[in-house]
N, C-alpha and C positions, 0 to 999 in steps of 0.2 A: 215735330222735329222738322227743321228746314230742309234736310236732305233725306230723300227716300229712294229715289231711282236716279241713277247716274248713267249717262251715255258718254263714252269716250271714243274719239275718232282716232283710228290708228292707220299707219302705213309703215314702210320700212325705214323711215328717217329717224335720226337721233332725237329730233324735236318731238316726234310722236312717242317714242319710247319714254322720254322724260315725262310727257303728259300722262302716259299710261301709269307710270309709277305714282304720280300725284293723285290720279283717280283711284288707284288701289289704296293709297293712304287714306283718302277721304271715305271710301267704302268701308274700310276696316274700322276707322274711328267712329263713324256714324251708324254702322250696321246697315248701310244702304245696299240695295241690289246694284249690280254693275253690268252693263252691256257694252261690249266693244264692237264697233262697226268699221269695216273697211269697204271702200267704194271702188268698184272696177269701172273703167270707162266702157260705154256701149260700143259695140262693133259698128263702124260706119263705112265699111267697104275699103279699109286701108289696103292698098295694093301690096304693101310689104308683107301682108299676111296671106296672100294668095298661095295656095298649095298646102296650107296647114289644115289638117283634117278637123281638128277640134279647136277652133278659134276661141270659143268661149272659155275653154279650159286654160288656154294660154293667157288670156286677159285676166283670169282670176288668180293666176299664180302669185303675183305680189300680195294680193289680199290674203290668200291662204297662208303665206309665209308670215305676214304681219299678225294674223289672228293666232297662228300656232305659237308665235313668240309670246303673245299676250296670255294665252292659256298657261304657258310655262311659268310666267311671272306670277300669275294668280295662284297657281298650284304651290309655288314656293312659300307663299304666305298662308296657304290653307283657305283661300277665299274662293267662293263660287264666282264664275264668270260666264255669262252668255255671250255668244259671238254670232255675228251676222256679216255675210259678204253680200253687198248689194250692188246693183248696176245703175248707172245714170250720172247725172250732174251732181257732184258731191254735195254742194251746199243745200240743194233742194232735197236730196235723199236724206241727209242728216236731219234737216228740219222736219220733214214728214215723219221720219222715224221717231224723233223726239216727241212729236204730237201724239202719235199712235200709242206710244208707251207711257205717255204722261210723265215725261222725264222732269225731274226737279232741276237738273243742271246738265248742260253739255260741256264736256272738258276737251279742250283742244290745245295742241302745242303751237309754238310760234318760233320759227327759225330766226336766228340772228341774221340781220340784213345789213347791207352796205348803206352808206349815207344816202345814196340815191334811192336805194330800195326802200328805205324807211319813208320816203315821201309818197310811195304808192303801196298801200296796205295789200298784202297778198290776197288775191281774188277769192280763194276758197274761204279764208278766215273772214274777210269782210262780208262776203255774200252769206255765209252761215249766220253771222251775227244779225244780218239784215232779215233773213228768212225766219229764223227761230222765234217762236213765241215764248219759249222758256228762257231762263237765265243761261248765260254762257261764261265759262271761266277760261281765260286765255293764260297759258303757262309758258312764259319764255324759256328757252333752253337754259338750264342751269339754275333757274329760280326755284326757291323753296316755297311751298304754299303754307304760309303762316296765317291762320285765321284768328289768332289770339290778338293781333293788332290789325284793325280795319281802318283804312283811311277813306272816309266818305266824302265825296265831292257833291255839294248841293248848290243849286241856283234858285231855289224857292219854287220851281215848277212842279206840276203834279207828277212829272216823270221822276224827278229827283226825290219826291216824297216816297215813291215806290222803292227807290234805292235805299232811302233812310229806313224804311220798314224792314227791308231785308237785312241791312247791316245791324239794326238793333235786335232783330230776331236771332241772328247768329251770335251777337254779343251776349244775349241772355243765355243762349244754349251752351256756349263755350266759355263763358266768363271772360269775354274779350274786352279789350279797350277799344272804343270807337273814337277816332279822332276826326272831328267834323271840320271841313274847310270850305270856304266860299271865297270867290275872287272878285275884287273890284278891277275889272278889265277895261280901263278907260285910259286914254292918252294923258301923259303928264301935263300937256298943254291945256287940256280941258280942266284938270284939277286946279291949275294956276288961274285960269280965266274965270272959272265959276266955282269959287270955294264953297259957297252956300249949297250949291247943287251937289258938290262932292261930299259935303258933310251929310246931306240927306241920303245920298247913295250909300255911304259907309254905314249909316244907321240901318238902312234897309237890308244891306248885306249881312250885317251882324244879326239882324232879326231872323234871317234864314237859319243861321247857325243856332241861335237861342231856341228857336222852335224845335229843332231836333234835340238839343240838350234837355229841354223840358220833357220831351217824350222819353228820353233815356232815363232821366231821374225817376219818372213815374214807373218805368219798367224795372228799375233797379240795375240798370246797365251803366258801367263805368264809361264816362265820356268826357271829352274836353274839346274846345273849339279854337279855331285860329282863322282870323281874317287875313287874307293874302291880297297883295296888290301886284298888278302886272298882267302879262299874257297868261290867260287862264290855264291852258294845258301845260305850259312850261312850269308855272308856279305850283300847280297841283303835283306834278311829277317830281319836281325838286323837293318839295316838302316831304312827299312820301318816301323818296329814296334816301334822303338825309336822315330819316328817322330809323333806318335799319330795315330788317325784314318785316314783311307785312303784306297785306293784300289791299289793292285799291278797289273800292266799290263805287261804281258810277252808272248812271242811267243812259240808255240809248233811247232817244225819243221815238215813240211809236209812230210808224208811217205805213202807208199802203202803197201798193204798186212799185214802180221802179224807185221811188224816192226812199223806200226803206233800205235800199242797198247803199245809200249814202248816209253814214251814221252821224255825220256832223263833225265839224273841225275838232272839237275837244276830245271826243271819244276816240275818233280815228287816230289822232296824233298820239294820244297816250298809249293806245294799243300798239302802235307801230314802234314807239320809242322806249317803252317801259322795260326796266330790268326786273320789275316786280310782277306777280300775277295780277290780272285785272278781272274782277267779277262784274259782269255787265248785266244789269237788270233791265227788263223790258217793261216800259210803262203802259 
């Protein structure tokens, strides 16, 4: 079963509560264990807190409130929920906890942002995706997690092959439709000046799609493919959103050190702008 242990990140925001409900839905559907974690900032000598006898307790209060709310929501559904209040840098704490519990998936909310805000992905979300070794599901506020329609973006890399394996495994488990897309992301001027090269590129891009479709057929998973042209993140997102509810499945290239905090233009742009949930696999 693709999902066994889920970790959901909670705070007192509406975005977090929406992600919590999505995680509870997944846990109930898959019979997965669910842990909710809230992260308190470490005390670093903030002078505003001088005179408070129990600083640690004050810093923990938002976490305790968020976790109490999570317990109440789980109880309404009759679902077990483990809770943890940790201290430290949120992204690193979440990633370390996901490793220690061998989480199948980390579930996070994403606040709706302004036009300028969308250009800079929230640091906690971006850093968590970068640090985590397991898959991460980003659930925008108001989005429904529909795993019966999976939009898989592939570029033929070994990283996108991991995303394809996950999408097909979910498709087989849930009897989902997997829609495979790949994008010819080249300027129109290039297509006009080098038609033969453009034809070869189109054939190669279709080959990426057909490779996944062949795997789907062998696994008995319903799938179809679509070759897109234009700016890769924009075309992927446009295709996904025009098709209705569903979940985008995409790979974040594996990196080490500081580079892993930069997910790359396609993933980062889609995470920042999508109205649909995004399942990010780690290659």
